[in-house]
N, C-alpha and C positions, 0 to 999 in steps of 0.2 A: 205843661212847661217844658220849654226846650233845653236840652242840655248845654251846657257851657262850651264854647269852643275852646280848643287847645290853648289859644292866646290869651284866655281870660281865666284859665284854671290856676289854682294855686302852684307855686313852684315846688317840685319835690325837693329833698335834701341834696341829691346829686346835681339837680339843675342849678341850686344856689351856688354850689361850689364851682361848677364848670363855667357859669356865667359871671362869676365874680372874679375869676383869675384869667390871666393872659392865654394867648393861642399856644404858646411853648409848653404850659402846663397841661393843656389838652393832649398834646401830642405824646408828652412822657407818661400821663395817667392811663392812657389807652393802650399803650405800648405793650403791657403785659396781659392784656385781653385777648382772649380767642376771638377769630373774626366772626364766628357764629354767634357768640353772646354779644358783639358789638352791633352786628346787624339787627338782632332781636331788640336790643335796646333802642335802636333807631326807629323801630315800628312803634313806640310808645306813644309819641306824639311828634307834632311838627318841630317843636324845639329842638328835641333830642335827635330828631332826623337831620337837622341842619348841622348839628354839632358833630354826629359821628360822620356825616359825609365828609365835613371838613377835615377829620382825621384820615379817612381813607384816601382822599385826594392828595395828601401829602405824604403817603407812605408808598413803598415801593410796590410794584406790580403785585406781589404776593407777600403775604404776611410771614409764612414759615419759608425763610430763604435756605434753610438747611435741606428741606424735602424737595423743593424745586431744584436746587442745585444737584442733588443725587440723581433726579429724574433726568436731568439733562445730560450729566456725566454718564450714566448708565446707557444712554441712547434711546431711553424709552419715548422721549418727546423732542421735537425741535421747534423753536419759536420762529416765526418768520412774518413778513408783511409790513406794511407802513409803520405800525406801531413800534416794531422793533428798530426800524431806522431812526424814527424820531427820539427813541430813548438815547441812542448813542450820538445824536446831532446835537452839539453844544450851542450851534447857532439858533436852535429853536428854543421858544419859551419852554422852560422845564416843568411839565406836570407829570405826576406818576401815571396818569391814564387819561386819555383824551376820549371823545365820543366814539372814535373808531374802534373796532373790535381787536383783540389780540388773536392772530392766527396761530393754532397750535395743531401740530400734525403728531398722531400717536399711533404705533403699531398696534394691531389687533390684540397681540398677546400682552401688551402691557396695559390695555385699557382699564381693567378694574383697578389697577393701582393709580392710574390718573384719575378715576372717577372718585375713589375714595380721597384723593388730595383735593379734589374741586369741592368735594362735600365739606371737608374741614375747613377750606377756605370760604364757606358760605355762598358757593355758586350753585344756582339751580338752573335745571334745563328749560329753556324758554320755548314751550311747544304750543302752537296755535290750537291744535285739538285736545290739549290737556292731557296727552298721552306721556307716560313715564319714559325716561330714555332708553332703558333696557328693552322696553316694549317696542319702542319706535326703531330702534337698530336692528332687532330681530325680524321684524316686519320688512325692514329695507334689505336685509339679507336675503329674504325669502324672495323678493321682488327683483333682485340683482339680475340684469340682462347676461346671457351667456358670454356675450362678447368681452365684458367687464372682468371676467375671470381669466381671460386669455392672457399668455405671457407677453413680455415686451423685452426686446434686446438692449442692454446698456452698452457702453462703449467698449468694455472688456469682452463682449460676446456671450455673457452670462445671461441667462434668462431671468427676468424679474416681472413681477405683477405690479403695475403702476395704477391699478384701478383704486378708487377711494369711495368711502361712504361719508356722506355729509355734504356741506359743512353743517354742523349741528351748533347751534347758539346756546350758551350758558351765560348767566348774569347774575349779579348780587341784587336782591330785590329788597328795597328800602321803601316801606309804605306801599304806594302803587307805581313806583318808578324804578325801572330796570337800570341799575347803576353799574357801569363797568361790565364789558361784553367779552366773551371768549368764543371764538368761531373754531369749533374742532373738527378736523378731518381725521378719519380713521382709515388706515391703509393696511395692506398685507405685506408691503415690502418694508425696507428701512426707512424710517422717516426722511433722512437726509436725501435719500434716492428719489423720493417723491418730490421734495421741494426743489432739487436740481432739474427735475423734469419740467418744473413750471416755466423755466426759461424758453423751452422750445414746443411747448403745448399750448392747447386752448384752455387749460384749467384756470389761469388767472381770471378770464373772463368769466368763467362759470363762478368762480368765489365772488367776484365783484356783483354779479347779478343775484347772488343769493343773499347778499348782506342787507 
C-alpha cells in the first residue's frame, strides 16, 4: 500500500489554523518564532513549506535585526552587491529577497561571530562535496597561493592585504529547495577596504563567475 501524499493527508491543528486565517495573521503568528524552528516546520510537508516560505519572503533580510545591526556597526561585516542596491531602490518591486545572493564581506577575525549568527538564522553552508564550512576554509587556507598573501598599497600609502577566500555560498534549506542565498567573502583586511577595491579590480568578474 502506497503512503498518502502530503496533499491528501489530514490537516494538523496548526495547518487548520493557518489555512483558515488571512495572510496578515501568518505574518504576526510567525514573528515570534526563531528562524531555525520556522525552517524545521517548513520541512514537515508541502503545505507547511509554502506557508513558511510566504512568511520568509515577506520579512526583512534577517530575522534578528539587533544582531545584524551590531555586526554592521562594529565593522565586522559589510553587505554589498546588486541585492543591497535593490533593497534601497524604491522604483523596484519590493521583495525582501530575490533569487540573487546577498554578498557579505567579513574579516577573518570576525568569522566565528558571523558563523554563529548565520546558524541562528538557519543558514546552511552549500557544499558540492558535502564538506563542512570550517573544513573547507581550513583547506583553502592551506592551498592559498603565496602571491595572495602579498601586500597591496592603498591611497594613503598604508600596506593592506586585499586577498580573499571564497566566495562561499550559504542558504536556507526548506525541503529540497535552497531558499535565499548568501555569498560570503572572507578577507584579511577591513571589509570596507575590500569592497572599495572592487571598483578597480577584477574581483567583480570572479564573483559573478562563482555565483
